[in-house]
VODREN-918420 format. One record per residue (C-alpha): residue in one letter; x negated, y negated, z negated. Coordinates in Angstrom, 1 decimal, padded with zeros to 4 digits, m for minus. Last residue first. Example, Ala and Ser with C-alpha at 12.3 -4.5 7.8 and 13.67 -1.06 7.14 Angstrom:
R kelo     c1     c2     c3
R    s m013.7  001.1 m007.1
R    a m012.3  004.5 m007.8
//
This chain:
R kelo     c1     c2     c3
R    s  007.6 m019.5  015.3
R    p  007.8 m017.9  018.7
R    g  011.3 m016.6  019.6
R    r  014.3 m015.0  018.0
R    f  012.8 m011.5  017.9
R    r  014.7 m009.1  015.6
R    g  013.1 m006.0  014.2
R    f  013.4 m002.4  013.1
R    f  010.5  000.1  012.5
R    l  010.3  003.9  012.1
R    i  013.9  004.7  013.1
R    s  014.1  008.5  013.2
R    n  015.6  010.5  016.1
R    t  013.6  013.5  014.9
R    p  012.0  014.3  018.2
R    n  012.3  010.7  019.4
R    h  010.4  008.8  016.7
R    r  012.0  005.4  017.3
R    i  010.7  001.9  017.3
R    f  013.3 m000.8  017.1
R    f  014.3 m004.0  018.9
R    l  016.8 m006.7  018.6
R    f  016.9 m009.6  021.1
R    p  016.8 m013.4  021.4
R    h  016.3 m015.1  024.8
R    d  013.8 m014.6  027.6
R    a  014.1 m010.8  027.7
R    m  014.9 m010.6  031.4
R    f  015.9 m007.0  032.3
R    h  016.7 m007.2  036.0
R    e  018.3 m004.1  037.6
R    e  021.6 m005.6  038.5
R    r  025.3 m004.9  038.0
R    l  024.5 m001.8  036.0
R    m  027.2  000.9  036.4
R    c  029.7  001.1  033.6
R    f  029.7  003.5  030.7
R    a  032.8  005.5  029.7
R    v  032.5  007.4  026.5
R    i  034.0  010.8  025.7
R    a  034.0  011.3  022.0
R    a  032.7  014.6  020.6
R    t  012.0  002.8  004.4
R    a  003.7 m001.4  003.8
R    a  004.3 m001.9  007.2
R    a  002.1 m001.7  010.2
R    a  002.6 m002.1  013.9
R    e  000.4 m002.1  017.0
R    t  002.3 m001.8  020.3
R    g  001.4 m001.1  023.9
R    e m001.3 m002.1  026.4
R    e  000.4 m005.2  027.7
R    n  001.2 m006.6  024.3
R    v  003.5 m006.1  021.2
R    d  001.8 m006.7  017.8
R    v  003.8 m005.7  014.7
R    f  003.2 m006.3  011.0
R    a  005.3 m005.3  008.0
R    k  005.2 m006.3  004.4
R    h  007.3 m004.8  001.6
R    a  007.2 m005.4 m002.1
R    v  009.6 m003.6 m004.4
R    a  009.4 m005.1 m007.9
R    s  010.0 m004.3 m011.6
R    l  011.1 m000.7 m011.4
R    f  012.0  000.6 m014.9
R    l  010.4  002.7 m017.7
R    g  011.6  002.0 m021.2
R    g  011.7  005.6 m022.1
R    q  008.7  007.9 m023.1
R    s  010.2  011.0 m021.5
R    s  008.6  010.2 m018.2
R    m  009.3  010.6 m014.5
R    g  012.6  012.5 m014.7
R    t  013.6  010.2 m017.6
R    l  013.9  007.3 m015.1
R    d  017.2  006.1 m016.4
R    a  017.2  002.3 m016.0
R    k  019.8  000.6 m018.1
R    p  017.7 m001.1 m020.8
R    g  014.9 m002.2 m018.4
R    q  017.1 m003.3 m015.5
R    f  015.6 m002.7 m012.0
R    v  016.7  001.0 m011.7
R    s  020.2 m000.1 m012.9
R    t  021.0 m002.3 m010.0
R    m  021.0 m000.4 m006.7
R    g  024.3 m001.8 m005.4
R    m  023.4 m003.5 m002.1
R    g  022.8 m006.8 m003.9
R    m  020.4 m005.0 m006.2
R    l  018.5 m003.8 m003.1
R    i  018.2 m007.4 m001.8
R    e  017.2 m008.7 m005.2
R    a  014.4 m006.0 m005.5
R    l  013.3 m006.3 m001.8
R    s  010.7 m009.0 m001.7
R    s  010.2 m009.1  002.0
R    e  007.1 m010.0  004.1
R    v  007.1 m010.4  007.8
R    e  004.1 m010.4  010.2
R    l  005.2 m010.7  013.8
R    k  003.1 m010.7  017.0
R    f  004.7 m011.2  020.4
R    k  004.1 m010.7  024.1
R    p  007.4 m011.5  025.8
R    l  009.2 m009.0  028.0
R    h  010.2 m009.4  031.6
R    v  011.2 m006.1  033.2
R    i  012.2 m005.6  036.9
R    i  013.9 m002.2  036.7
R    e  013.6  000.5  039.3
R    t  016.6  002.7  039.1
R    h  016.6  006.5  038.4
R    t  016.7  006.7  034.6
R    d  020.3  005.3  034.1
R    m  021.1  005.8  030.5
R    n  023.9  007.8  028.8
R    n  021.9  011.0  028.6
R    r  018.9  009.1  027.2
R    n  021.0  008.2  024.1
R    t  020.3  004.6  023.2
R    w  023.9  003.3  023.6
R    e  025.5  006.3  021.8
R    h  023.0  006.4  018.9
R    l  023.4  002.7  018.4
R    k  027.2  002.9  018.6
R    d  027.3  005.7  016.1
R    l  024.9  003.8  013.8
R    t  027.1  000.7  013.9
R    l  026.5 m002.7  015.4
R    e  029.5 m005.1  015.6
R    s  028.3 m007.8  013.2
R    e  024.7 m007.7  014.6
R    l  026.0 m007.9  018.2
R    k  028.1 m011.0  017.4
R    h  025.2 m012.7  015.6
R    l  023.0 m011.9  018.7
R    p  025.5 m013.4  021.1
R    d  025.3 m016.8  019.2
R    s  028.2 m019.0  020.4
R    g  027.7 m022.0  022.7
R    d  030.4 m021.0  025.1
R    q  028.5 m019.4  028.0
R    s  026.6 m017.0  025.8
R    e  023.4 m015.2  027.1
R    e  023.8 m011.5  027.6
R    p  022.9 m009.3  024.7
R    l  019.4 m007.6  024.8
R    l  019.0 m004.5  022.7
R    i  015.4 m003.2  023.1
R    l  014.4  000.3  022.3
R    m  010.7  001.1  021.7
R    s  009.9  004.7  022.2
R    l  008.0  007.5  020.4
R    e  007.3  011.1  021.4
R    e  007.4  009.9  025.0
R    k  003.9  011.4  026.0
R    v  002.5  007.9  026.0
R    y  005.0  005.3  024.6
R    p  008.5  005.0  026.0
R    l  010.1  001.6  026.8
R    e  013.9  002.1  026.5
R    l  016.1 m000.8  027.6
R    v  019.6 m001.5  026.4
R    q  021.5 m004.3  028.1
R    l  024.6 m005.8  026.4
R    r  027.8 m007.4  027.5
R    h  029.4 m005.8  024.4
R    d  032.3 m004.0  026.2
R    c  030.3 m003.5  029.3
R    v  027.3 m001.6  027.7
R    y  024.6 m001.6  030.4
R    n  022.0  001.1  029.9
R    l  018.4  001.4  031.0
R    p  015.9  004.2  031.1
R    f  012.8  002.8  032.9
R    k  011.8  003.1  036.5
R    k  009.1  000.5  037.2
R    k  008.7 m003.2  038.0
R    q  006.4 m005.0  035.6
R    y  006.1 m008.3  033.8
R    m  004.8 m009.7  030.6
R    m  005.9 m013.2  029.4
R    q  003.4 m015.3  027.4
R    v  005.8 m017.5  025.5
R    p  006.7 m021.2  025.8
R    r  009.5 m022.7  023.7
R    r  013.1 m023.7  024.6
R    d  015.6 m025.2  022.2
R    n  019.0 m026.4  023.2
R    q  021.1 m023.3  024.0
R    n  019.2 m021.1  021.6
R    m  015.6 m019.8  021.3
R    k  015.4 m019.8  025.1
R    f  011.9 m018.6  025.9
R    p  010.2 m020.6  028.6
R    m  007.5 m018.8  030.7
R    e  003.8 m018.5  030.6
R    k  002.6 m015.7  032.8
R    t  001.6 m012.1  032.4
R    d  001.0 m010.4  035.8
R    q m002.7 m010.3  035.4
R    a m002.3 m008.4  032.1
R    n m000.7 m005.5  034.0
R    f  002.0 m003.9  031.8
R    k  001.3 m000.3  030.8
R    q  003.7  002.5  031.7
R    l  003.5  005.2  029.0
R    w  002.9  002.3  026.7
R    n  000.1  002.8  024.2
R    g  000.8  003.4  020.5
R    k m000.5  002.0  017.2
R    f  001.3  002.5  013.9
R    y  000.5  001.8  010.3
R    i  002.7  002.6  007.3
R    a  002.1  001.8  003.7
R    n  003.9  002.9  000.6
R    v  003.2  001.7 m003.0
R    l  005.0  002.7 m006.1
R    a  003.9  000.7 m009.1
R    l  004.5  001.9 m012.6
R    r  004.1  000.5 m016.1
R    t  004.2 m003.3 m015.5
R    m  004.6 m005.2 m018.8
R    g  001.1 m006.6 m018.8
R    t  002.0 m008.3 m015.6
R    m  002.3 m007.5 m011.9
R    m  004.1 m009.8 m009.4
R    g  002.1 m012.7 m010.8
R    p m000.4 m012.9 m008.0
R    k  001.1 m011.4 m004.8
R    i  001.2 m007.7 m004.1
R    l  000.9 m007.1 m000.3
R    d m002.2 m009.2 m000.1
R    k m003.4 m008.0  003.3
R    i m001.6 m005.8  005.8
R    k m003.5 m005.4  009.0
R    n m006.8 m004.2  007.5
R    e m006.5 m000.8  009.3
R    t m003.2 m000.2  007.5
R    q m004.4  002.4  004.9
R    e m007.5  000.4  004.1
R    e m005.5 m002.8  003.5
R    v m003.0 m000.9  001.3
R    w m005.9  000.5 m000.8
R    q m007.4 m003.0 m001.3
R    n m004.0 m004.4 m002.2
R    i m003.6 m001.8 m004.9
R    l m007.1 m002.6 m006.4
R    q m006.3 m006.3 m006.3
R    r m003.1 m005.8 m008.3
R    s m005.0 m003.6 m010.9
R    e m007.6 m006.4 m011.3
R    d m004.6 m008.8 m011.9
R    s m003.0 m006.5 m014.4
R    a m006.1 m006.0 m016.5
R    g m005.3 m005.3 m020.1
R    i m001.7 m004.0 m019.9
R    f m001.8 m002.9 m016.2
R    d m004.9 m000.8 m016.8
R    v m004.8  001.7 m013.9
R    a m004.1  005.5 m013.6
R    q m003.9  006.6 m010.0
R    l m001.1  009.0 m009.3
R    d m001.3  011.0 m006.1
R    a  001.3  010.8 m003.3
R    h  001.4  013.6 m000.7
R    y  005.2  013.0 m000.7
R    l  006.5  016.5 m001.4
R    k  003.6  018.3 m003.0
R    l  002.0  015.2 m004.7
R    t  005.3  013.7 m005.7
R    s  006.4  017.1 m007.1
R    d  003.2  017.7 m009.1
R    l  003.4  014.2 m010.6
R    y  007.0  014.8 m011.6
R    e  006.2  018.2 m013.1
R    p  003.3  016.7 m015.1
R    l  005.7  014.2 m016.7
R    f  004.2  010.7 m016.9
R    s  002.4  009.5 m020.0
R    f  001.7  005.8 m020.4
R    t m001.7  004.6 m021.6
R    k m003.1  004.5 m018.1
R    e m000.3  002.4 m016.7
R    g  000.7  004.2 m013.5
R    y m000.1  003.5 m009.8
R    l  001.7  005.8 m007.4
R    r  000.5  006.3 m003.8
R    n  002.1  006.9 m000.5
R    a  000.7  006.8  003.0
R    l  002.4  006.9  006.4
R    r m000.2  006.8  009.1
R    l  000.8  006.7  012.8
R    i m001.8  006.7  015.6
R    y m000.2  007.8  018.9
R    s m000.5  010.8  021.2
R    a  000.3  013.2  018.3
R    s m001.9  016.2  017.4
R    p m002.4  014.9  013.9
R    s  001.3  015.0  013.2
R    n  002.3  012.1  010.9
R    i  005.8  012.0  012.2
R    a  006.5  015.8  011.9
R    s  004.8  016.0  008.5
R    t  006.7  012.9  007.3
R    l  010.0  014.5  008.3
R    s  009.2  017.9  006.8
R    e  008.2  016.4  003.4
R    f  011.2  014.1  003.5
R    h  013.5  017.1  004.1
R    s  011.8  018.7  001.0
R    h  012.7  015.6 m001.0
R    v  016.3  015.1  000.2
R    d  017.4  018.6 m000.9
R    s  021.0  018.4  000.5
R    v  021.7  015.2  002.4
R    s  025.3  014.0  002.4
R    s  024.9  011.8 m000.8
R    f  021.5  010.4  000.5
R    s  023.0  007.2  002.0
R    l  020.1  005.2  000.4
R    v  022.5  002.9 m001.3
R    k  024.7  005.7 m002.6
R    e  021.8  008.0 m003.7
R    m  020.2  005.0 m005.5
R    e  023.4  004.2 m007.4
R    r  023.9  007.9 m008.4
R    a  020.2  008.2 m009.5
R    t  020.4  005.2 m011.8
R    d  023.8  006.3 m013.0
R    g  022.4  009.5 m014.4
R    r  018.8  010.5 m013.6
R    a  015.9  009.0 m011.6
R    g  012.6  010.8 m011.2
R    l  013.0  011.9 m007.6
R    y  014.9  008.7 m006.9
R    v  011.6  006.8 m007.5
R    m  009.9  008.9 m004.9
R    s  012.9  008.3 m002.6
R    l  012.4  004.6 m003.0
R    a  008.9  004.8 m001.5
R    a  010.1  007.0  001.4
R    s  013.2  004.9  002.1
R    i  011.0  001.7  002.3
R    s  008.5  003.3  004.7
R    l  011.3  004.7  006.8
R    p  013.1  001.4  006.9
R    s  010.0 m000.3  008.3
R    f  010.5 m004.0  008.6
R    f  010.6 m006.9  011.1
R    m  012.6 m010.0  011.2
R    n  012.4 m013.3  013.2
R    g  014.4 m016.2  011.8
R    e  017.9 m017.5  012.3
R    a  020.1 m015.5  009.9
R    n  017.6 m015.0  007.1
R    s  019.5 m014.5  003.9
R    e  022.4 m012.6  005.5
R    s  019.9 m010.9  007.9
R    l  018.2 m009.1  005.0
R    t  021.6 m007.6  004.1
R    r  022.4 m006.6  007.6
R    y  019.0 m005.1  008.2
R    l  019.3 m003.2  004.9
R    d  022.7 m001.7  005.9
R    l  021.3 m000.8  009.4
R    a  018.2  000.9  008.0
R    f  020.2  002.7  005.3
R    l  022.4  004.2  008.0
R    s  019.2  005.2  009.9
R    n  017.6  006.8  006.8
R    a  020.8  008.8  006.2
R    r  020.9  009.9  009.8
R    s  017.2  011.1  009.7
R    l  018.0  012.8  006.4
R    s  020.9  014.7  007.9
R    e  018.8  015.7  010.9
R    m  016.1  017.1  008.6
//
């Protein structure tokens, strides 16, 4: 499971970089785990070059038996005994006149708990779209609406893979709402906008990475199975964008090193200022994934999905993803429909003032899995 968790994290960073190229200045939020899970169901039925391309982009080449690892991972994360609400739901929608291989359907049900619902894409594509959107709404407590836009499904659609993820967790140390005050958020050197800034002074795991002039704060949720990690670069003195610099230098090994609890100071009281924020971000991922090298699966004549159906002509037409997050005093609500010796320096001060752009992610600590990844550049 560790190898899959690493593969998913590598994919998360690759996808973040690619999404960032087309949206350098905006807020971002997505669920790499949700996207990986949906694409992995396609990978299960992919063969030949199509499978090889998917394996490379998803960083699956070093993972043996990806699908049974996914089953273990989602079971660990979806645990009913958990102190948070997290629902990861998968479903396949297939054209009712098209025959899918029974062994493929059995495997998706067993490994991904995804059943196939037969729909009439040919005769009633818009009704099928509405049916899918309704299911996604139900799975995400009505947070994700209209995932599939009009026109995304046509009479040529044969298969839709839908994955929804919903999360709600309470902070281990809640912020007091009476301490929340309006403060300016520095979008850049010239633009300031008001935000509702939360405040508390408590002991939190904190790291200062000298080389990158970066503070890393961990805010655990109740029982500490999940945490939000915030990467806050120091403000620039020369007009450059410190977040761009951080994004260009970020690697998975650095991320693991900086956010490892053993490398963090857990004994100092930290004065934390963090804005309340809500983000809802939708991404159409087909072109993004093609740009990353996953091309054949989206091209009718080239796609080899013969592990799903022997009928031929099957290809993936769209990958729609929509993610929602709400960070407030109580905690976070989120939904989405994927041996070196290191020297650390002592913190120069124990203020964590998130009044300028930062990266954040929500991690499942027992499996070290990135569930959600985001960037906050300020209120839109």
